[in-house]
N, C-alpha and C positions, 0 to 999 in steps of 0.2 A: 873780785877785788884783790885776792892774793897774787894774781898774775902781775900786779903793779907794784909789788913789794920789792925794794932794792935788796941786794945781798946784805946780810947782817942787820936787818930790820930789828929794832928794839921795841918790844911790847911792854907797856907799863900797865899793870892791872892790880888795883887794890893793894898797893904797896909791894908787889912783886915785879921783878924784871926778868924778861925772857928774850933771848936773841934767836932770831930765825936766820940761819946762815945762808941758805940758798933758796932760789925760787922753787926747786923740787921739794925741799923741806916744807916750804909754805903751802904748796899744793897738797902735800900729804897731810899736813896738819889741818887744813881746811876741810878736806874730805872726811877725816876722822871726826871732826867737830860736827859736820852735817849728819854723819852716820849715828853719832851719839844722840843728837837731837831727835832723830827718827826713832831710835831705840827707846828713848825716854817717853815717847808718845806724843810729842808736840809737833813733830814733822820738821821739814826743812824748807818750807815756803817762806823765804826771807825776801822782803821787797824794799827797795830803796825809796824813801819817802821825800827826803829833802837833802840838799847840799848847800852849805854856806862856806865861802872861802874868805880867809883873812890873810892878805899879803903880809909877809914878814920882811922880805927883802926882794931884790930883783930875781933871785933864784930860789926862793923858798916861800911856803905858805902853810898855814894851818887850815886843814879841810875838815869841816864838821859835817858828818853824815848821819842822818837819822834813818834808822832801819825799823822795819816792822816784821815780826814773825806772825804769820797768819796760820791759824789752826782751823781745821774743818772748812777751808775755803770761805771763811767769814772774816774779812778784814775789819779792823777797828773802825775805819772810815765809813763802813757801811752800817754802823750803828751798834756793833758788838761792844760790850763793856770790857775795857782793858783788864785782862787777867781774871775776870769774874764769871765768864760764861753768861753774861747778862742777856740782852735782847739777842736772839739767835743762839749760837753755840760758841761764840768767840772766846778763846782762852788765851789769845795772843797778847803780845805786848810790844812796845816801842822802846828804843834806846838810841842814844847818840854816842858815837865814837869820834875821836879827833885823830886825824891822820896827818903826819908831817910830810909835806911834799918837798922834794928837792929836784932841781934841774941843774945838770952839770954839763957845760959846754966842753966839747973836745974829748969826752970820756966814753962816748958810745961807739958803736960799730963804725969802723973806718974814720974815727975822729969826730963823729957826729955827736948829737945830743944824747945824754943818758938821763932819764928822769923816772921818778916814781916816789914811793913812800918809804921814808927811812925810819919812821916810828909810828906807833899807834898807842893811844890811851883808851882803854876799853873798860873802865870802871863800871859805867852804867850797864854795858852788855853783860858782864859777868855777874854784877850785883843783882840785876833783875833775873838772870837765868837761875842763880842758886836760890832765889826766893821761891821760884816755881818748881825747880827740880833740885831739891837740896842735896841729893846724892850724885849729882851730875859728874863730879870729879872722881867718884868711886866706880864709875861705870867702865 
Protein backbone atom coordinates (compact mmCIF):
# COMPACT_ATOMS: atom_id res chain seq x y z
CA UNK A 1 0.00 0.00 0.00
CA UNK A 2 2.79 2.42 0.84
CA UNK A 3 4.01 2.28 -2.76
CA UNK A 4 0.88 4.33 -3.61
CA UNK A 5 1.61 7.13 -1.11
CA UNK A 6 2.20 10.51 -2.69
CA UNK A 7 5.15 12.61 -1.45
CA UNK A 8 4.31 14.46 1.76
CA UNK A 9 1.50 12.08 2.71
CA UNK A 10 -0.05 13.14 6.01
CA UNK A 11 -0.97 10.48 8.54
CA UNK A 12 -3.61 11.29 11.16
CA UNK A 13 -3.63 8.89 14.12
CA UNK A 14 -5.43 9.37 17.43
CA UNK A 15 -4.79 13.11 17.52
CA UNK A 16 -1.25 13.06 16.17
CA UNK A 17 -0.12 14.10 12.71
CA UNK A 18 2.91 12.74 10.85
CA UNK A 19 4.21 13.65 7.39
CA UNK A 20 5.87 11.00 5.23
CA UNK A 21 8.08 12.98 2.86
CA UNK A 22 9.11 10.47 0.21
CA UNK A 23 8.16 7.06 -1.17
CA UNK A 24 11.48 5.72 0.19
CA UNK A 25 10.58 6.95 3.68
CA UNK A 26 7.14 5.29 3.35
CA UNK A 27 8.70 1.98 2.31
CA UNK A 28 11.21 2.11 5.18
CA UNK A 29 8.47 2.92 7.71
CA UNK A 30 6.24 0.12 6.43
CA UNK A 31 9.07 -2.42 6.66
CA UNK A 32 9.87 -1.32 10.22
CA UNK A 33 6.18 -1.64 11.17
CA UNK A 34 6.03 -5.21 9.80
CA UNK A 35 9.27 -6.13 11.58
CA UNK A 36 7.89 -4.81 14.88
CA UNK A 37 4.65 -6.79 14.44
CA UNK A 38 6.73 -9.93 13.95
CA UNK A 39 8.93 -9.10 16.95
CA UNK A 40 5.78 -8.57 19.06
CA UNK A 41 4.70 -12.11 18.23
CA UNK A 42 1.62 -11.38 16.13
CA UNK A 43 3.33 -11.73 12.75
CA UNK A 44 2.84 -9.72 9.59
CA UNK A 45 0.18 -11.68 7.69
CA UNK A 46 -2.05 -8.71 6.86
CA UNK A 47 -4.87 -9.27 4.38
CA UNK A 48 -7.10 -6.85 2.52
CA UNK A 49 -10.72 -7.70 3.37
CA UNK A 50 -12.86 -4.93 1.88
CA UNK A 51 -12.58 -1.66 -0.05
CA UNK A 52 -15.23 1.06 -0.26
CA UNK A 53 -14.76 4.25 -2.25
CA UNK A 54 -16.62 7.53 -1.71
CA UNK A 55 -16.10 10.07 -4.47
CA UNK A 56 -15.33 13.54 -3.16
CA UNK A 57 -14.71 15.29 -6.47
CA UNK A 58 -13.64 14.53 -10.03
CA UNK A 59 -10.06 14.15 -8.80
CA UNK A 60 -10.38 12.87 -5.23
CA UNK A 61 -11.99 10.15 -3.16
CA UNK A 62 -12.02 8.72 0.34
CA UNK A 63 -11.02 5.06 0.19
CA UNK A 64 -12.02 2.94 3.20
CA UNK A 65 -9.95 -0.23 3.47
CA UNK A 66 -10.65 -3.00 5.97
CA UNK A 67 -7.59 -5.05 6.87
CA UNK A 68 -7.17 -8.24 8.90
CA UNK A 69 -4.07 -9.36 10.74
CA UNK A 70 -4.04 -13.16 10.74
CA UNK A 71 -2.21 -14.98 13.53
CA UNK A 72 -1.19 -18.65 13.32
CA UNK A 73 -2.69 -18.92 9.80
CA UNK A 74 -6.20 -18.79 11.30
CA UNK A 75 -8.23 -15.95 9.77
CA UNK A 76 -11.18 -14.54 11.67
CA UNK A 77 -13.37 -15.44 8.67
CA UNK A 78 -12.60 -19.14 9.30
CA UNK A 79 -14.23 -19.05 12.72
CA UNK A 80 -11.50 -17.71 14.97
CA UNK A 81 -12.67 -15.29 17.63
CA UNK A 82 -11.38 -11.79 17.08
CA UNK A 83 -8.59 -11.08 19.52
CA UNK A 84 -9.54 -13.90 21.87
CA UNK A 85 -7.95 -17.06 20.51
CA UNK A 86 -11.45 -18.62 20.50
CA UNK A 87 -12.24 -21.46 18.11
CA UNK A 88 -8.83 -22.45 16.78
CA UNK A 89 -5.94 -20.21 17.74
CA UNK A 90 -6.88 -16.90 16.12
CA UNK A 91 -5.64 -13.86 17.97
CA UNK A 92 -5.90 -11.58 14.99
CA UNK A 93 -8.08 -8.57 14.47
CA UNK A 94 -9.59 -6.29 11.85
CA UNK A 95 -9.47 -2.56 11.41
CA UNK A 96 -10.47 0.06 8.86
CA UNK A 97 -8.28 2.90 7.59
CA UNK A 98 -9.36 5.82 5.43
CA UNK A 99 -7.01 6.81 2.61
CA UNK A 100 -7.37 10.10 0.73
CA UNK A 101 -6.92 9.46 -3.00
CA UNK A 102 -5.81 12.26 -5.35
CA UNK A 103 -5.48 12.26 -9.16
CA UNK A 104 -3.52 15.12 -10.73
CA UNK A 105 -3.56 15.60 -14.49
CA UNK A 106 -0.33 16.83 -16.10
CA UNK A 107 1.86 16.34 -13.03
CA UNK A 108 3.14 12.83 -13.71
CA UNK A 109 6.03 11.61 -15.81
CA UNK A 110 6.12 13.40 -19.20
CA UNK A 111 3.09 15.47 -18.21
CA UNK A 112 0.91 12.43 -17.57
CA UNK A 113 -1.27 11.58 -14.62
CA UNK A 114 0.08 11.47 -11.08
CA UNK A 115 -2.14 9.69 -8.59
CA UNK A 116 -2.04 8.11 -5.18
CA UNK A 117 -2.88 8.65 -1.54
CA UNK A 118 -2.20 12.03 0.07
CA UNK A 119 -3.49 11.25 3.56
CA UNK A 120 -4.39 8.34 5.82
CA UNK A 121 -6.52 8.18 8.96
CA UNK A 122 -5.43 5.15 10.99
CA UNK A 123 -7.13 5.55 14.38
CA UNK A 124 -8.62 2.03 14.33
CA UNK A 125 -5.36 0.41 13.22
CA UNK A 126 -3.27 1.94 15.97
CA UNK A 127 -6.00 1.80 18.61
CA UNK A 128 -6.56 -1.92 18.08
CA UNK A 129 -2.81 -2.57 17.88
CA UNK A 130 -2.01 -0.99 21.24
CA UNK A 131 -4.89 -2.87 22.89
CA UNK A 132 -3.12 -6.09 21.95
CA UNK A 133 0.53 -4.98 22.06
CA UNK A 134 0.55 -2.17 24.67
CA UNK A 135 4.32 -1.59 24.42
CA UNK A 136 4.40 -1.60 20.61
CA UNK A 137 5.74 1.97 20.40
CA UNK A 138 8.46 1.20 22.92
CA UNK A 139 9.88 -1.60 20.77
